[in-house]
BABAPA-932994 format. One record per residue: x, y, z of N, C-alpha, C in turn. Coordinates in steps of 0.2 Angstrom, whole numbers, plus 5000, padded with zeros to 4 digits. Layout:
N
XYZXYZXYZ;...
END
This chain:
569
527049155067526749165073526549255072;527149285070526849355070526649375064;526849345059526649355052525649325051;525949255055524949255055524549285059;525049315065524349375069524349465065;524949445061524849515057524149495051;524249445047523849425044523149455045;522949435052522449395055522149485058;522349525057522449595061522249625055;522749625048522449625045521649615040;521449565043520949525040520149515046;520549575051520049575056519249615053;519349645046518749675047518349645042;518349595040517849545037517549505042;518049475045517749435050517049435054;516849485058515949485060515549475054;515749495048515349475042515349405040;516049375040516149315039515849265043;515849275050515649215056514949235054;514449265053513849285053513549235048;513849265040513849205034513749145035;514249125039514849055039514149015044;513949055049513249025053512649015052;512749065047511849065042511649005040;512248985034512448925030512548875034;512748875040512848805042512148795046;511748845049511148815052510748795046;510748815040510248785033510348735033;511048695034511148635034511048595039;510948635046510948605051510048615053;509848565051509248605049508748585057;508848515059508548495066508748535072;507948575073508148615082508448575085;508748605092508948565096509548595101;509848575105510148615111510748615106;511048575104511848585101511848645097;511248645094510948695088511048765092;510748785097510748835098511148845103;511648795104512348805106512648845102;512548825098513048835091512848915087;512148945088512149015088512249045092;512349035101512449075103513049095104;513549045104514449035103514449105097;514149085092514449135087514349175086;513549195091513349275090513749305096;514049245103514749285107515349315104;515449265099516149285093515949345091;515449355088515149435083515549475089;515149475095515149525099516049555101;516249475103516949495105517449545097;517449525092517549515088517649615085;516949625086516449675086516849745092;516949715097517449725102518149765099;518449725098519149725095519349775089;518649765084518649825080518649895082;518249905086518249975091518849975093;519049935096519549955100520249975094;520349935089520649965085520750035079;519950035079519750085075520050165080;519950145085520350195090520950205092;521350145088521950165089522350185081;521850165076522250175071521650225064;521050235067520650285064520150225060;520650215054520350165050520450115048;520050065048520249985046520249975038;520649935033520449945026520649885023;520349845020520549775016520549785009;520649805004520849784999520549704996;520049684997519749604996520049564987;520549534989520849504985521349544983;521649584985522149614984522149664979;521549684975521349744972521449804972;521849854971521849924973521349954973;521249984977520550034977520750084971;520250114967519550094967519250044962;519650014961519549954955519349884958;519449864965519149804969518649844974;518449784977517949774982518449814988;517949864991518549894997518249895004;518249855010518049845016518449895018;518049935023518349985026517950025032;518250025038517950015045518150075048;517750125048518050185054517850185059;517950215065517650235073516850225073;516350265066515850285065515650205062;515650185060515550095058515650045063;516050035067516549995072515850005078;515550065079515350075084514550035084;514450055077513750025073513549965074;514449935073514349855071514249805078;514549865083514649825090513849835092;513549905091512849895094512549815091;512549815084512049755081512249705082;512949675086513049625086512749615094;512749675097512449675105511949645103;511449685100510849675100510549595097;510949585093510849495088510949455095;511449465098511749415103511049415109;510849475113510249475115509449435113;509449475107508749445103508849365103;509449335102509349255102509349245108;509849245112509449225120508649235121;508549295121507849315122507449245120;507549255114507149205109507249145110;508049075113507849045114507449025120;507449075126507149075133506249075131;505949115126505249095126505049065121;505549045117505048985110505448905114;504948865113505048795115505448785106;506048725109506248695103505848635098;505348645100504948605095504348645090;504348705092504048765089504448805087;505148775086505548845082505748815075;505648845070505748865063506248815061;506648805057507348795055507548835052;507348885049507448935045507549005049;507149005056507349065059507949095062;508349055065508849075065509549085059;509449055055510049045049509649125046;509149125045508749215044509149275046;508849245053509249295057509949325056;510449275056510949275054511249315049;510649295042510849315037510749405036;510549405041509949485040510649505044;510949495049511449545053512049555048;512149485046512749485043512749535035;512249565033511949615030512049685033;511849685036511649745042512449755044;513149715043513549715047514249735039;513949705035514249745028514149805026;513449805029513149905025513649955029;513849925036514349965040515049965038;515149905034515949915033516249925026;515549915021515949925013516050005013;516549995007516750055006516650084997;516150044995515750084988514950074986;514750084982513850094982513650024979;514049984976513949914973513849864979;514349874985514149824988513749844995;513749914995513149944998512449904997;512449914990511549884988511849804988;512149774988512249704990512149704996;512449745000512049715008511449735011;511349785007510549795009509949745006;510149705001509849654998509849605002;510549595005510549535009510049505014;510249605018509749585025508949595025;508749635017508249645017507949565014;508349545010507849465008507749405016;508249435020508149385027507649405029;507549475029506949515033506349495028;506349485023505349465019505549385021;506149355022505849285026505649275032;505849305036505749325043504749365042;504649395041503949425039503449345037;503649335034503149275030503449205033;504049205040503949135040503249095043;502749125047502349105049501749075044;501949095038501549095032500649085034;500449135038499649155039499449195035;499149225036498749265029498949335035;498949325040498849415042499849425041;500149385043500849395040501049415034;500849365028500749395023500549455021;500049475022499549535020499949565024;500249585030500749645032501349645029;501549575026502249585024502249645016;501549625012501849665006501949725007;501649795010501749845009502549865011;502849815014503649795018503849795011;503549715006503949695002504049764996;503349774994503449834989503849904991;503849924998504149994997504949984997;505049914998505949894998506049884993;505649844986505749824980505949874978;505449944976505550004974506250044976;506350044982506950054987507450024982;507449984982508249944980508049964973;507649954968507949984961508050064962;507650104965507850154963508650174967;509050124971509750134973510050104966;509950044963510450044958510350094952;509950124951509650174946510250224948;510050244956510550284958511350284959;511650224959512250194958512350194950;511950194946512250194938512250264937;511950294941512050384940512750394943;512950384947513550404951514050374945;513950304944514650274940514650314934;514050334931514150364923514450434926;514350464931514750534932515350544933;515450474937516250484941516550424938;516450374936516650334933517050274939;516750274944516850254950516350234954;516250204958515750184963516150174970;516850174972517250174977517250244981;516850234988516750304991517250364991;518050324993518550364991518750394986;518750374980518650394976518150444974;517650424974516950484971517250544977;517550544982517550584988518250634985;518750604981519250644980519150674973;518650644969518250684963517750734962;517550744968516950794970517050844976;517750834978518050884984517750964982;517750974978517751054974517151054972;516451024970515951024965515351024972;515451084978514851064982514251114979;514651154975513851184970513651174963;514051134961513751074956513051044955;512851094952511851064951511950984952;512250964947512050884944512250864952;512850854956513050824961512450854966;512350904969511950924972511250884971;510850864964510550824962510450754963;511050724963511050644960511250624971;511450684972511550664983510850684985;510550734983509650714985509250654984;509550624977509150574974509350494981;509950514982510250454984510050464992;509850534995509550535001509050515001;508550544997507750514994507750424996;508250384992508250324991508350284999;508750335004509150295010508450325014;508250375013507750395017507050345017;506950325012506150265012506650215016;507050195015507250135020507250165026;507550225029507550235035506850265038;506450255035505550285035505350355035;505650395033505650465034504850475032;504450515034503950555031503950585023;503450555020502850525021502950465019;503450415018503450345018503650285024;503150315026503350275034502650225035;502350225031501450195032501550105033;502250085028502250025028502749975036;502750035039503150015045502749995050;502450015053502049975059501749925057;501549915051501049865048501549805048;501949805046502549745047502849725052;503049775057503549775063503049745069;502449775068502049745075501649665074;501749625069501549585066502049525070;502749545072503249495071503349505079;503649425081503849415086504449435091;504349455097504549525100505249525101;505749435100506349455098506749495091;506249485086506249465079506249545078;505449565081505449645080505949695085;506049665088506649715091507349695086;507449665084508049695079507849735072;507449705070506949775065507149805067;506649865073506549925077507249945077;507649915079508349925083508949955076;508849905072509449895065509049935059;508649905056508349895047508349975047;508050035051507850085051508550135050;509150105055509750135056510050135050;510050085046510650065041510550115035;509650165035509750195029509850265033;510050295041510150345043510850345041;511250275043511950265042512250295035;511950265030511950285022512050345022;511450385025511350465023511950505025;512150475033512650515035513250495031;513450435030513850435024514050445019;513350475015513450525009513550565011;513250605014513350665017513950695019;514350655022514950655023515750635022;515550575021516350535019516150535011;515650535008515850534998515750604997;515050634998514950694993515450764999;515450814994515850875000515350895003;515650935008515150965015514751025011;514251065016514151105011513451095010;513051035007512651045001511951095007;511951125008511351185014510851145008;510551165003510051145002509551095003;510151015003509950965005509750965014;510150995016510150995023509551035025;509351075021508651115022508051075021;508251015017507750995015507550945021;508050895021507850855028507750875034;507850955036507650965041506750975043;506451015034505851015036505550955036;505750895033505750815033505550795040;506250805045506250775051505750815054;505350875054504850895057504350875058;504150855051503550805049503550745050;504050735051504250645053504250645061;504450675066504550685073503750685076;503350745072502650765074502150735073;502050705065501650665064501550605067;502150555066502250505069502050515077;502250565081502150515088501450535089;500950605083500250615085499850545083;500250515077499750445078499750405082;500550395086500550345091500150365097;500150425095499350425102498650425101;498550385096497850365091498050285093;498450245092498650185091498350155100;498050085099498050065106498149995107;498949975103499149925106500049925108;500249905110500749915114501149935107;501549865101501949885100501649935093;501349955089501050005085501150075090;500950065095501450135101502150145099;502450075101503150075100503350085092;502850065089503250095081503250155076;502650185077502550255079503050295082;503250275089504050305091504550305087;504650245085505350215082505250275076;504850285073504750345068504850405070;504650435074504550505076505350515078;505650445081506250465084506650455078;506750405072507050465066507150525065;506350545066506350615065507250665069;507150625076507750665079508550655076;508650605075509050585069509150635062;508650645060508750675052509150755055;508650765063508850845063509250855065;509650785069510450815068510950805064;510650785057511050795050510950865047;510150865047509750955044510351005048;510451005053510851055058511551065056;511650975054512450975052513151015054;513151035061513651075064514050985068;514650995070515050945074514750915079;514250975082513950955090513450925086;512850945084512450905080512550845077;513050825075513350765073513350715077;513850735082513950705088513450675093;513050735094512350715095512050655092;511850685085511750615082511850565082;512550535083512750465081512650445090;512750505094512650455101512050435101;511550475101510650445099510650405095;510750385090510950335085511050245090;511750265095511850215098511150195103;511050255107510550255112510050225110;509650245104508850225100509050155099;509450135095509550065093509450015100;509750035107509749985113508950015116;508850055116508250075119507750035115;507650065110506850045107506949955104;507449925103507649855103507249815111;507549855118507349835125506649845126;506249905123505549905124505149855121;505249845113504849785110505249715114;505649705115505649645121505349645127;505249715129504849715137504149715133;503849745129503249705127503149645124;503549595123503749515122503349515129;503749525134503749505142503049535145;502549575143501949605144501649545140;501649525134501249495130501149425133;501849405136501849345140501549315147;501549395149501049375156500249385157;500049455151499449465149499149425143;499449385139499249365133499049415127;498949455129498849515123499149605126;499149625121499549715118498949755117;498549745117497949765117497749815125;497749885124498049925129497249905137;496749925132495949915134496049825139;496149795136496449715138496949695143;497149755143498049735146497849765157;498349735158498249785165498349735173;498649755177498749725184499649705183;499949725177500649705176500949715184;500849785184501249795189501249775199;500749765198500449695205500649645205;500749595199501049545199501749525197;501949565191502749565189502949645190;503049665195503149755197503849765192;504349705192505349695189504949725181;504549705180504449715173504349805172;503949815176503849895178504249925176;504749895181505349945182505749945175;505849895172506149865167505949945164;505249935161504849975155504950055158;504950075164505050115165505450175163;506250125166506750145165506950185157;506650115151506650135146506250195143;505650185146505050235142505450305144;505750325150506050385153506850395147;506950355146507650355143507250375135;506750315132506450365125506250445124;505850465130505750525132506050565132;506850575134507250595135507450625141;507350605147507450625153507950615156;508350655160509050645164509050595169;509450575170509950555167510150495164;509550475159509550425155509850445150;510050395144510350385140510050455133;509450445133509150475130509250545128;509450595134509650655136510150685132;510550645134511250665132511150695124;511050645120511050645112510550715109;509950705114509350745112509550815113;509850815120510350905123510650915118;510950875113511550905110511150945103;510550885100510350905094509950975096;509750965101509351045103509751095102;510251085108510751145108510851175102;511151125098511151145092510751195086;510151165086509551185083509251255087;509351255093509351325094509951385093;510451355094511151395093510951425085;510751385082510851425074510251425069;509751435076509251475076508651435073;508851365072508151325068507751315072;507251385074506751355079506251315079;506151315073505651255070505651195072;506351175070506951115071506651095080;506851155083507051145091506351155093;505651185092505051165091504651115093;504951065086504751005084505150955090;505650955090505950915096505650905104;505550965107505250985111504650955110;504150955107503450945106503550855106;503750825102504050765100504250725107;504750765111505050735116504350735121;503950805121503350785127502950735125;502850725118502150665118502350615118;503050585114503250535119503150525126;503550555131503150545136502650535138;502150575135501250545135501150475131;501550455125501550395123501550335127;502250345131502350315137501750305141;501650365145501050355152500750315148;500450335144499950285141499850205143;500350175140500450115140500750095149;501250135151501150125161500550125162;500050185161499450165166499050115164;498950095158498550045155498649965157;499349955155499649885158499949875162;500249935166500449915172499949935179;499849995178499450025184498650005185;498250005179497649995180497549915183;496749935185496649855189496249835183;496249765183495749745176495449675181;495049685185494749615185494549545182;494349585174494249525170494849485168;495449505169496049495166496349445171;496249355170496649305172497349315170;497849335174498549315173498649225173;498449195178498849135176499649135177;500049075176500649055176500849065169;501449125172502149135169502349095163;502649095159502849015154503449005158;503848955155504448935159505048975158;505148995151505649035150505649115153;505349145156504949185159505449245161;505949195167506549235170506949235166;507249205163507749215158507849235153;507149275150506949315146507049395149;506649375154506849455159507549465163;507849415160508649425165508949455157;508749435151509149445146509049545144;508349535145508049615145508249665150;508549615156508749675161509449685159;509749645158510649655156510449715148;510049715146510149755140509949835145;509249805147508949905152509849905154;510349875158510549905162511249935156;511549895151511849935146511650005143;510950015144510650085141510750135148;510750105153510650145159511450165159;512050135158512650125160512850215154;512450195148512550235143512450295144;511850315149511650375151512050395159;512250355161512550395168513250385168;513450335164514350355162514150345156;513950415153513850445146514550455143;515250495146515650505143516150485139;516150405140516350365134516250355128;515450355129515250375122514950415118;515050485122515050545119515850545116;516450545121516850545118516950505111;516750435110516850385104516550435099;516050445102515150465095515750545093;516350585099516450635095517150635090;517450575092518050555084517650515080;516950495080516850465074516550535070;516350575075516350645069516750655067;517250685071517950715068518150685062;518050605062518350565057517950555050;517250555052516850585045516950645042;517150705047517150765043517850785041;518350735043519150755041518850665035;518850695028518750665022519550645021;520050715020520550685016520950635019;520850615025521250545029520650485027;520250485025519750415021520050435016;520250465011520450465004521150435006;521450485008522250435008522350365009;521750335016521950265017521850245013;521350255009521050185004521350214999;521450254995521650274988522650254989;522850254995523650234995523650174995;523150144995523350054997523750045004;523550065008523850045014523349985016;523649915017523449855018523749835024;524349875025524649835033524449875037;524149855043523949905049524549935054;524449985053525150015059524950035064;525149995068524850025076525250085079;525650085073526250155079525950195075;525350215071525250265064525250325071;525550385067525350465071525450475078;525950445083526150425087526250485094;526250545087526050625091525550625092;525150625085524250625086524050585091;524150525093523850475098523950505105;524550515107524650565112524450605113;524150665108523750735108523150715109;522850665107522350655107522050605116;522350585117522550555123522350605128;522550675126522750725132521850775132;521750755136520750795136520850865135;521450895133521450955133521650965126;521750955121522150955114521750915108;521050905109520850825106520550885098;520950875093520450915088520750875081;520350885073520750855070520550915064;521150905060521350955054521050925049;520550985046520150945038520550975034;521050935029521550955025521150955017;521450985014521450975004520651005004;520251035006519651035004519551115006;519351145000518951235002518351255003;517951195008517351215008517551205017;516951255022517051255027516351275031;515951265034515251275039515651325042;515151385042515251465047514851435054;515451465058515351435065514651515069;514251535066514051575070513351585067;512851615069512251595068512051615060;512351695059512051715053512451695047;512951655046513051635042513251545041;513051535045512751445047512551405040;512251445035511851415030512251435024;512951465022513351485019514051435017;514251435011514751375013515351425011;515951425014516251485014516851465010;517351495005517851455001518451505003;518751465006519551485008519951415011;520751415012521151375013521251375020;521051365026520751375033520851325033;520951275040520851215043520051225045;519651145043519051145047519251115054;519251175061519451135067519051105070;518751045074518451015076518750995084;518551035090518650995094518150945098;518550905104518050865107517650885113;517350855114516750865121516650815124;516550835129516250775134515650795138;515450745141514850775147514850835149;515450855154515650895157515550955154;515850965147515551035142514951045140;514650985138514050965137513651025143;513951005148513551015155513651105156;514251115154514451195156514251245147;513951215141513551235136514451265131;514851225134515551235127515151225119;515651265116515451235107516151185106;516151145101516251105097516651165091;516351225091516551245083517351305085;
END
């Protein structure tokens, strides 16, 4: 029994992906929509959430979960590797998947359900989970292709002229991105003879100033930036996402662009050496244009979903800014903001679906009267709109505050100004929706009766909004988890040792003294060993890489420390 339990724990890292993949395959064979089929998908999505929560628990205990597939020792075999950062994103992914599926069941009649809809969603979730858990470039590419192919199917599932037309830009840009990714992986293999993240990290730990390394790292950031929706390559996103049904659009908006951001963070922390200042600077400039240009365009849009799409793009710029500043606090804020944004933007797309159910339109000038007849939907929107704008005490405030604070601290004036401007314009764009959809009186609009599943879909959204509220009001655990994720990302030697030393057996008692120390709120730090690079922690030398044998010390932060302005440097 103990052996079976230990084997289960060792293989837990692959179970969320495996469950989603098997669910999709079963769904393809079980083609007839019905209550039993829906129950199967609901139970599977719930199991994925439970598994993800268990993985989050395990990574907080042992930091890194590692499974060499087929018992092939790294770097020669496939490495499934999940750290705290990956586990947090897997948790949010499975949560959004569950709520999107429940929302879909509440709003879509069984007779109108396409047999491929649910399997394609699960294929997409499987690919996203794999991208957050893989430990090498080849399988990262495979995971990208899994969820992208599924997303192509979801975009064209209706097979009408509008869907096909809007899918072309999405398909074209991602095919180009996939081709560039394969070329980038081949360049990496040609330079280092491996695609394993830990092996590349070990080989490049002293090469931060190598022009070839800077070039290949820049190339990969560009590739992942295409997937994330960086300026100026975001034109495809609003056209594609705005034509999707609300639950599918929520998954696209909440998850797909975040995979690109995740890959950039992983590339610049775990894989390549710290201190690639020229890349950070380039990302900083792109973040400014992404934040400002996209949010300005949103003010010119005339329907809800397009406004939300451009807000999504603009807020990708906030995550880029966190990477560009590249301090421990900014990365902590970026990870927290990433989790917040996944939940908030997905829930806003679901709320837009509620509005369309009520008014039968998402065009601002044709909408109105919602507050009078469905005030609770207005409350849901208001909470998420204020959170997206970054007002306290909502979840959007804390991550944005950390990023802004670091931008000011390191004299990144243009980045700080862009963050403030984009936040103000985000609030303005939300006010436009609030006025036209909820407050405006439209005598020509006949509300009629709401669909049968409206109350159930509203309940689903309410729970997601409640989770977002908890992230803001009780943010300490989420900030702490983000800080631990950041510390482990910058502690490259621990990742290398875990993977390359072939530690397949999970050791729950690992570093007991360190665990006790980490539980002590006054002594949380991580030592960065075996590297000659660290970022200076003052204004004048933040952009320089200093070579020394000193430790790179990172301290934990909490909401209390954020409030009083203490530093993690």
